[in-house]
C-alpha positions in Angstrom: -81.5 -88.6 19.5 -84.2 -89.5 17.0 -86.4 -86.5 18.1 -83.4 -84.2 17.9 -82.4 -85.5 14.5 -86.0 -85.0 13.4 -86.1 -81.4 14.6 -82.7 -80.6 12.9 -83.9 -82.1 9.7 -87.1 -80.1 9.9 -85.1 -76.9 10.5 -82.9 -77.6 7.5 -86.0 -78.2 5.3 -87.5 -74.8 6.2 -86.8 -71.9 3.8 -85.7 -68.6 5.3 -88.4 -65.9 5.3 -86.2 -63.7 3.0 -83.7 -64.9 0.5 -81.7 -63.2 -2.2 -83.3 -63.2 -5.6 -81.0 -63.1 -8.5 -82.1 -60.9 -11.4 -83.5 -62.9 -14.3 -81.5 -62.7 -17.5 -84.7 -63.1 -19.5 -86.8 -60.0 -20.2 -90.3 -61.4 -20.0 -92.0 -58.0 -20.3 -90.5 -57.2 -23.7 -91.9 -60.4 -25.1 -95.4 -59.2 -24.6 -97.3 -57.8 -27.5 -97.9 -54.1 -27.7 -101.6 -54.7 -26.8 -100.7 -56.5 -23.6 -98.0 -54.0 -22.7 -100.5 -51.2 -23.1 -102.9 -53.1 -20.8 -100.2 -53.4 -18.2 -99.3 -49.7 -18.4 -103.0 -48.8 -18.0 -102.8 -49.8 -14.3 -99.8 -47.5 -13.5 -100.2 -44.1 -11.9 -99.0 -41.1 -13.9 -95.7 -40.8 -12.1 -94.8 -44.5 -12.9 -96.1 -44.2 -16.5 -93.8 -41.3 -17.1 -90.8 -43.3 -15.8 -91.7 -46.2 -18.2 -91.7 -43.8 -21.1 -88.0 -43.1 -20.5 -87.0 -46.8 -20.7 -86.9 -47.1 -24.5 -88.4 -45.8 -27.7 -90.9 -48.7 -27.7 -92.2 -47.8 -24.2 -92.1 -44.1 -25.0 -94.4 -44.7 -28.0 -96.7 -47.1 -26.1 -96.9 -44.9 -23.0 -98.0 -41.9 -25.2 -101.1 -43.9 -26.4 -104.0 -41.5 -26.8 -106.6 -43.9 -25.2 -104.3 -44.4 -22.2 -104.1 -40.6 -21.5 -107.8 -40.2 -22.3 -108.7 -42.5 -19.4 -106.4 -40.6 -17.0 -107.8 -37.3 -18.2 -111.4 -38.4 -17.5 -110.6 -39.9 -14.1 -108.8 -36.9 -12.8 -110.5 -33.9 -14.4 -114.0 -34.9 -15.6 -115.3 -37.4 -13.0 -114.5 -35.3 -9.9 -116.1 -32.3 -11.5 -119.2 -34.2 -12.4 -119.5 -35.5 -8.9 -119.6 -31.9 -7.5 -122.4 -30.8 -9.8 -125.8 -30.6 -8.1 -128.3 -33.2 -9.3 -126.0 -36.2 -9.5 -127.0 -37.7 -6.2 -128.0 -41.3 -7.1 -125.0 -43.5 -6.2 -125.9 -46.3 -8.6 -126.5 -43.9 -11.4 -123.2 -42.0 -10.6 -121.2 -45.3 -10.7 -122.6 -46.1 -14.1 -122.5 -42.8 -15.8 -119.2 -41.5 -14.3 -117.1 -44.6 -15.1 -114.7 -44.1 -17.9 -115.7 -45.8 -21.2 -114.3 -44.8 -24.5 -117.7 -43.8 -26.0 -120.3 -43.9 -23.2 -118.7 -41.6 -20.7 -120.3 -38.2 -19.7 -117.9 -35.5 -20.7 -119.9 -32.4 -19.7 -118.3 -29.3 -21.1 -115.4 -31.3 -22.4 -117.7 -32.8 -25.0 -115.9 -30.9 -27.7 -112.7 -32.9 -27.1 -114.5 -36.2 -28.1 -116.6 -34.8 -30.8 -116.7 -36.8 -34.0 -114.0 -35.9 -36.5 -111.8 -34.2 -33.9 -108.3 -35.7 -33.1 -107.3 -34.8 -29.6 -103.8 -35.1 -28.2 -104.8 -36.4 -24.8 -101.4 -36.3 -23.2 -101.0 -32.7 -24.2 -104.5 -32.0 -22.9 -103.7 -33.7 -19.6 -100.5 -31.7 -19.2 -102.4 -28.5 -19.9 -105.0 -29.2 -17.2 -102.3 -30.4 -14.8 -100.4 -27.1 -15.2 -103.6 -25.1 -14.6 -104.3 -27.1 -11.4 -100.8 -26.4 -10.1 -100.5 -22.8 -11.3 -97.4 -23.7 -13.3 -96.8 -21.6 -16.4 -94.2 -19.8 -18.5 -94.4 -16.0 -18.8 -93.7 -13.7 -21.8 -94.4 -10.0 -22.5 -95.7 -8.2 -25.6 -94.8 -4.5 -25.6 -97.8 -2.5 -26.9 -97.1 1.1 -26.0 -94.3 3.3 -24.8 -96.8 5.6 -23.1 -100.2 5.1 -21.5 -103.0 6.2 -23.8 -106.1 8.2 -23.0 -108.6 6.6 -23.0 -106.8 3.5 -21.9 -105.9 0.7 -24.2 -108.8 -1.8 -24.6 -108.0 -5.5 -24.8 -109.8 -8.8 -25.5 -108.6 -12.4 -25.7 -110.3 -15.1 -27.7 -109.2 -18.4 -29.2 -105.5 -17.8 -28.8 -105.6 -14.2 -30.3 -105.2 -11.0 -28.3 -107.1 -8.0 -29.7 -105.9 -4.5 -28.7 -107.3 -1.1 -29.8 -106.0 2.4 -29.0 -106.1 5.8 -30.6 -103.6 4.8 -33.3 -104.6 1.3 -34.5 -106.5 -2.0 -34.1 -104.1 -4.9 -33.7 -104.3 -8.7 -33.3 -101.5 -10.6 -31.6 -100.9 -14.3 -31.4 -101.0 -15.7 -27.8 -99.1 -18.8 -29.0 -95.4 -19.4 -28.8 -94.6 -16.9 -31.6 -96.2 -13.9 -29.8 -96.2 -12.2 -33.2 -98.4 -9.4 -34.7 -101.0 -11.1 -36.9 -102.9 -8.0 -38.3 -103.1 -4.3 -37.9 -105.5 -1.6 -39.0 -104.7 2.1 -38.6 -107.1 4.6 -36.8 -105.0 7.6 -37.6 -107.5 9.1 -40.0 -110.6 8.0 -38.1 -113.2 10.6 -37.5 -114.6 8.8 -34.5 -111.9 9.4 -32.0 -110.1 6.8 -29.9 -111.7 3.4 -29.1 -113.3 3.1 -25.7 -114.7 -0.5 -25.7 -114.0 -3.8 -27.6 -115.8 -7.2 -27.8 -115.3 -10.4 -29.8 -118.0 -12.7 -31.1 -117.1 -15.9 -29.3 -119.7 -17.9 -31.2 -118.7 -17.0 -34.7 -115.6 -17.8 -36.8 -113.2 -20.7 -36.5 -109.5 -20.8 -36.1 -108.1 -17.8 -37.9 -111.3 -15.8 -38.5 -113.5 -13.9 -36.1 -115.8 -10.9 -35.8 -115.4 -8.0 -33.4 -117.1 -4.8 -32.4 -115.5 -1.5 -31.3 -117.1 1.4 -29.6 -115.7 4.9 -30.0 -115.5 8.1 -27.9 -118.0 10.0 -30.1 -120.8 7.4 -29.7 -120.0 5.5 -33.0 -119.3 1.8 -33.3 -117.9 -0.4 -36.0 -117.8 -4.1 -36.9 -114.6 -5.7 -38.2 -113.7 -9.1 -39.5 -110.3 -10.6 -38.9 -108.6 -13.1 -41.2 -105.3 -13.8 -39.5 -104.0 -16.0 -42.3 -104.3 -13.1 -44.7 -103.1 -10.7 -42.0 -105.8 -8.1 -42.4 -108.9 -6.6 -40.8 -111.9 -5.9 -43.0 -114.5 -3.2 -42.0 -118.0 -4.7 -42.1 -120.0 -1.8 -40.9 -119.5 1.7 -39.4 -122.2 3.3 -37.4 -122.4 7.1 -37.3 -121.6 9.2 -34.2 -124.3 9.8 -31.6 -125.1 12.6 -29.3 -125.7 10.1 -26.5 -122.0 10.1 -25.5 -119.1 7.7 -25.1 -119.8 4.0 -25.7 -118.5 2.3 -22.6 -119.6 -1.3 -23.2 -120.2 -3.4 -26.3 -121.3 -7.0 -26.8 -121.5 -9.1 -30.0 -123.2 -12.4 -30.6 -124.0 -12.6 -34.2 -126.3 -11.3 -35.6 -127.1 -9.3 -32.4 -125.1 -6.4 -31.0 -125.5 -4.4 -27.7 -124.0 -1.0 -26.9 -124.1 1.0 -23.7 -123.1 4.6 -23.3 -121.6 6.4 -20.4 -125.0 8.1 -19.9 -126.5 4.6 -19.3 -128.3 4.2 -22.6 -128.6 0.6 -23.7 -129.2 -0.1 -27.4 -129.9 -3.6 -28.9 -129.3 -4.1 -32.6 -130.0 -6.9 -35.1 -128.0 -7.3 -38.3 -129.4 -9.1 -41.3 -127.5 -12.3 -41.9 -127.9 -13.9 -45.2 -124.9 -15.9 -46.5 -121.5 -16.4 -44.9 -119.8 -14.5 -47.7 -122.0 -11.4 -47.2 -121.4 -11.3 -43.5 -117.6 -11.7 -43.8 -116.3 -9.9 -46.9 -118.9 -7.3 -47.8 -120.2 -4.2 -46.1 -123.3 -4.9 -44.1 -126.6 -3.1 -44.3 -127.4 -0.8 -41.4 -128.7 -2.9 -38.4 -132.3 -2.8 -37.1 -132.6 -1.0 -33.7 -134.7 -3.4 -31.7 -134.9 -1.5 -28.4 -133.3 1.4 -26.5 -133.4 1.4 -22.7 -132.1 4.1 -20.3 -131.2 3.8 -16.7 -130.4 6.4 -14.1 -129.3 4.1 -11.3 -126.8 1.7 -12.8 -123.4 2.4 -11.4 -120.0 1.1 -12.7 -118.4 -1.3 -12.7 -120.9 -3.2 -14.8 -120.9 -6.1 -17.3 -123.2 -6.9 -20.2 -123.8 -10.3 -21.7 -125.9 -11.6 -24.6 -127.0 -15.2 -24.9 -129.5 -16.9 -27.2 -132.2 -19.5 -26.4 -135.1 -21.2 -28.1 -137.4 -18.2 -27.9 -134.9 -15.4 -28.8 -132.2 -13.6 -26.9 -131.5 -12.6 -23.3 -129.5 -9.4 -22.6 -128.2 -9.2 -19.1 -126.8 -6.2 -17.3 -124.9 -6.8 -14.1 -124.1 -3.8 -12.0 -123.0 -2.7 -8.5 -125.3 -0.8 -6.1 -124.7 0.8 -2.7 -126.8 -0.2 0.4 -127.1 1.2 3.9 -124.8 -0.3 6.5 -124.0 -3.2 4.2 -121.6 -1.5 1.9 -122.1 -2.5 -1.7 -124.0 -5.3 -3.4 -124.9 -6.3 -6.9 -128.0 -6.3 -9.1 -128.9 -7.7 -12.5 -131.5 -6.9 -15.1 -132.5 -9.3 -17.8 -134.2 -8.1 -21.1 -135.9 -10.9 -23.0 -136.6 -10.4 -26.7 -138.2 -12.9 -29.1 -136.9 -13.7 -32.6 -139.1 -11.0 -34.2 -137.6 -8.3 -32.0 -140.6 -8.0 -29.7 -139.8 -7.2 -26.0 -141.1 -10.0 -24.0 -140.2 -8.8 -20.5 -137.6 -7.0 -18.4 -137.0 -8.1 -14.8 -134.7 -7.2 -12.0 -133.0 -9.0 -9.1 -130.5 -8.0 -6.4 -128.3 -9.7 -3.9 -129.6 -7.7 -0.9 -129.9 -10.2 2.0 -131.2 -10.2 5.5 -128.4 -7.8 6.6 -129.8 -5.0 4.6 -131.3 -2.0 6.6 -133.4 0.7 5.3 -132.5 4.4 5.6 -134.9 4.7 8.5 -132.7 2.6 10.6 -130.6 4.6 13.1 -126.9 5.0 12.1 -124.0 4.5 14.5 -123.3 8.3 14.9 -126.7 8.6 16.5 -126.0 6.1 19.3 -125.7 8.8 22.0 -129.3 9.8 21.5 -130.6 6.3 22.4 -131.4 4.8 25.8 -128.9 2.4 27.3 -130.6 -0.9 26.5 -131.1 0.3 22.9 -127.5 1.1 22.6 -126.4 -2.4 23.5 -128.9 -4.0 21.0 -127.9 -1.6 18.3 -124.2 -2.2 18.9 -124.7 -6.0 18.6 -126.7 -5.5 15.4 -124.0 -3.1 14.0 -121.3 -5.6 14.8 -123.2 -8.2 12.8 -123.6 -5.8 9.9 -119.8 -5.0 9.8 -119.0 -8.7 9.2 -121.0 -8.6 6.0 -119.9 -5.2 4.7 -118.7 -5.3 1.1 -116.4 -2.5 -0.1 -117.0 -0.8 -3.4 -116.1 -3.2 -6.3 -113.1 -2.7 -8.4 -114.3 -4.9 -11.2 -117.3 -7.1 -12.0 -117.4 -10.1 -14.4 -120.6 -12.0 -15.3 -120.8 -15.3 -17.3 -124.0 -17.0 -16.5 -124.5 -18.3 -13.9 -121.4 -16.9 -12.2 -121.2 -13.3 -11.1 -117.7 -12.5 -9.6 -116.8 -9.2 -8.0 -113.4 -8.0 -6.8 -112.8 -5.6 -3.9 -109.9 -3.4 -2.7 -109.9 -5.2 0.7 -108.0 -8.2 -0.8 -111.2 -10.3 -1.3 -113.6 -11.3 -4.0 -117.3 -12.1 -3.8 -119.1 -14.8 -5.8 -122.8 -14.7 -6.6 -124.8 -17.4 -8.4 -127.6 -16.2 -10.7 -130.6 -18.3 -11.1 -132.5 -17.5 -14.3 -135.6 -19.5 -15.3 -138.7 -18.8 -17.3 -140.6 -18.0 -14.1 -138.1 -16.1 -11.9 -134.7 -14.3 -11.6 -132.7 -14.3 -8.4 -129.2 -13.8 -7.1 -127.8 -15.9 -4.2 -126.2 -14.3 -1.2 -122.6 -13.5 -1.8 -119.8 -15.9 -0.7 -116.5 -14.2 0.2 -113.4 -15.5 -1.3 -110.0 -15.1 0.5 -106.5 -15.7 -0.8 -105.1 -12.4 -2.1 -102.7 -10.4 0.1 -103.3 -7.1 -1.6 -106.0 -5.1 -3.3 -107.7 -7.0 -6.1 -107.9 -4.8 -9.2 -109.5 -7.2 -11.7 -111.1 -10.6 -12.1 -112.6 -12.6 -15.0 -114.9 -15.7 -14.7 -115.6 -18.3 -17.4 -118.6 -20.5 -18.1 -117.4 -23.6 -16.1 -116.6 -21.6 -13.0 -112.9 -21.1 -13.7 -111.8 -17.6 -12.8 -108.6 -15.6 -12.7 -107.9 -12.6 -10.5 -105.0 -10.2 -10.3 -103.8 -7.8 -7.6 -103.3 -4.1 -8.0 -99.6 -4.4 -7.9 -99.7 -7.0 -10.6 -97.4 -9.5 -8.8 -100.1 -11.9 -7.5 -102.5 -13.8 -9.8 -104.8 -16.6 -8.6 -106.8 -19.2 -10.4 -110.2 -20.2 -8.9 -112.3 -23.3 -9.3 -115.8 -22.0 -8.4 -118.0 -24.7 -9.9 -120.6 -26.3 -7.7 -121.4 -23.3 -5.6 -121.1 -23.4 -1.8 -124.3 -25.0 -0.7 -122.9 -28.5 -0.1 -120.7 -29.5 2.8 -117.9 -30.5 0.4 -118.0 -27.1 -1.2 -117.9 -25.4 2.2 -114.9 -27.5 3.2 -113.1 -26.4 -0.1 -114.0 -22.8 0.7 -112.7 -23.1 4.3 -109.4 -24.9 3.4 -108.5 -22.5 0.6 -108.6 -25.3 -2.0 -110.7 -23.1 -4.4 -107.7 -21.2 -5.7 -104.0 -21.6 -6.5 -101.5 -18.9 -7.1 -99.7 -18.7 -10.4 -96.1 -19.6 -10.3 -94.5 -18.3 -13.5 -91.0 -19.5 -14.2 -88.5 -19.8 -17.0 -89.1 -22.2 -19.8 -87.2 -25.5 -19.6 -84.9 -26.7 -22.4 -86.9 -28.6 -25.0 -85.2 -31.9 -24.2 -86.0 -31.7 -20.5 -89.7 -32.1 -20.7 -90.4 -34.6 -23.5 -92.0 -37.2 -21.2 -92.7 -35.2 -18.1 -95.7 -33.0 -17.1 -93.9 -30.1 -15.4 -93.8 -27.1 -17.7 -91.5 -24.9 -15.7 -87.9 -25.5 -14.5 -88.2 -25.1 -10.7 -84.7 -26.4 -9.9 -83.5 -24.9 -6.7 -86.7 -22.8 -6.5 -85.5 -20.7 -9.4 -88.3 -18.4 -10.6 -88.5 -15.8 -13.3 -87.1 -12.4 -12.4 -89.8 -10.0 -11.2 -91.1 -7.9 -14.0 -90.7 -4.2 -14.0 -94.3 -3.8 -14.9 -95.9 -3.6 -11.5 -99.3 -1.9 -11.9 -102.4 -3.3 -13.6 -105.3 -1.6 -15.3 -107.7 -4.2 -14.0 -108.1 -6.0 -17.3 -107.5 -9.7 -17.3 -108.6 -12.4 -19.7 -107.9 -16.1 -20.3 -108.7 -19.0 -22.6 -107.8 -22.7 -22.4 -104.1 -22.1 -22.7 -103.2 -18.6 -21.6 -103.9 -15.9 -19.1 -103.2 -12.3 -20.4 -102.9 -9.3 -18.1 -102.4 -5.6 -19.1 -99.7 -4.1 -17.0 -97.8 -0.8 -17.0 -94.8 0.9 -15.4 -95.1 4.0 -13.3 -93.5 5.8 -16.3 -96.4 4.6 -18.5 -94.9 1.9 -20.7 -97.6 -0.8 -21.3 -97.2 -4.5 -22.0 -99.4 -7.6 -22.3 -98.1 -10.2 -20.0 -98.9 -13.7 -21.3 -98.9 -16.7 -18.9 -98.6 -19.8 -21.0 -99.8 -23.2 -19.5 -98.9 -25.3 -22.5 
């Protein structure tokens, strides 16, 4: 009995493994100071942090703390990108330099966000990058013409402003929420004919001011200055017409300008830059012609770029070129000029790889003239060649070191350009898959972000190309299709529905924006940190700029 009583008493003293816990009537969390509450919230994932912001005004304000979102931004968008870059291989060094700290972190190309004197809304910046990574955006249209123009409308996008030029006028549109016309200058009485090319100086001007260059049909070109706050364009310089023909490409990096004609004449100019007032509000003196170069082998599409370095400037011309049994490939020429205008060197490189065959190599139609064993060997070689054939490019975009080419066979090809003081080379092309129809245009940015659009205009994809494809991780990303995401434009949500959340678009019940009537693209596409802009048109000819907004 004693043993039994002892066992019963022991069973009564044991607590059950699970018991009901009554909710406490005391809110201990609210007693914490704002500093301690912020520390607690710093351990939450984004999804839980957004839920906490809905609890009360206090938690909404604390959860929106800039330093809190700065840490999340760095850990999601900066540190993984830095880990993919070649050269960061030391594990100990990586753990030290790539760990978030308010002032000691490595921000790479996001350095401008933490520059002294700049106040960054880190939650807004996180939301912006989140929407880019998911392809979530709102879509709007800016009607620009009732009928297609000849030559076609030329467009550029820079710093939230869309520049358009046609035979009637030069216009600047806001890519922000208003989508309003900022400035307009008439070309009705121009003696130069319609514009054929347009470029914006991405290094000059801040906010509402910028310089741009326009090439015309009769070989002339002009420099203009935009003051969007005043709502006007100012003519800075007008170059006379030339007998060399239509100017097809222009580039401007102040004080240098580059023009290329349809007859493949490349001209490099240098303007005299004295004071800021002289360069913005007064007519400029005629530029100095540094060099003129002519080519008879450069085939469109092509792209020119201009960048400065310690010794002077580098002018790059990227172009397409046909090969035998390998379809089309790309080449690049660099012209290096010192500060005095002296030509230092001109060098060439192409992406012709081991699959290239000279014209002396027998072609498939001659197979019946060869012996039996030779036919088998040649057939195997030809089959190998066919796997590496590149169709003629539909567009070409070059922003050092990325060279991106689009093709009509639903693919793109990425080349990496290696340019040093000793050598210039282009890597073998890496084929990019993802589109389901012909790719009409693509544009690549400096950090490897690129956007491509299909011919029908109903499929746009965002690409993250940084890091190349040499590493095993990059090859896995290429094989799994993680390099790109398709844009999913949808209707804007009501203002009160997204105050604390990150989703820009209202995807309830899979509702998407109605398909636009504008189904064809001219191949032009551009983007900045907040928007993607595509020029589209109807079969009847009505043209519109379609703005995909990620804010």
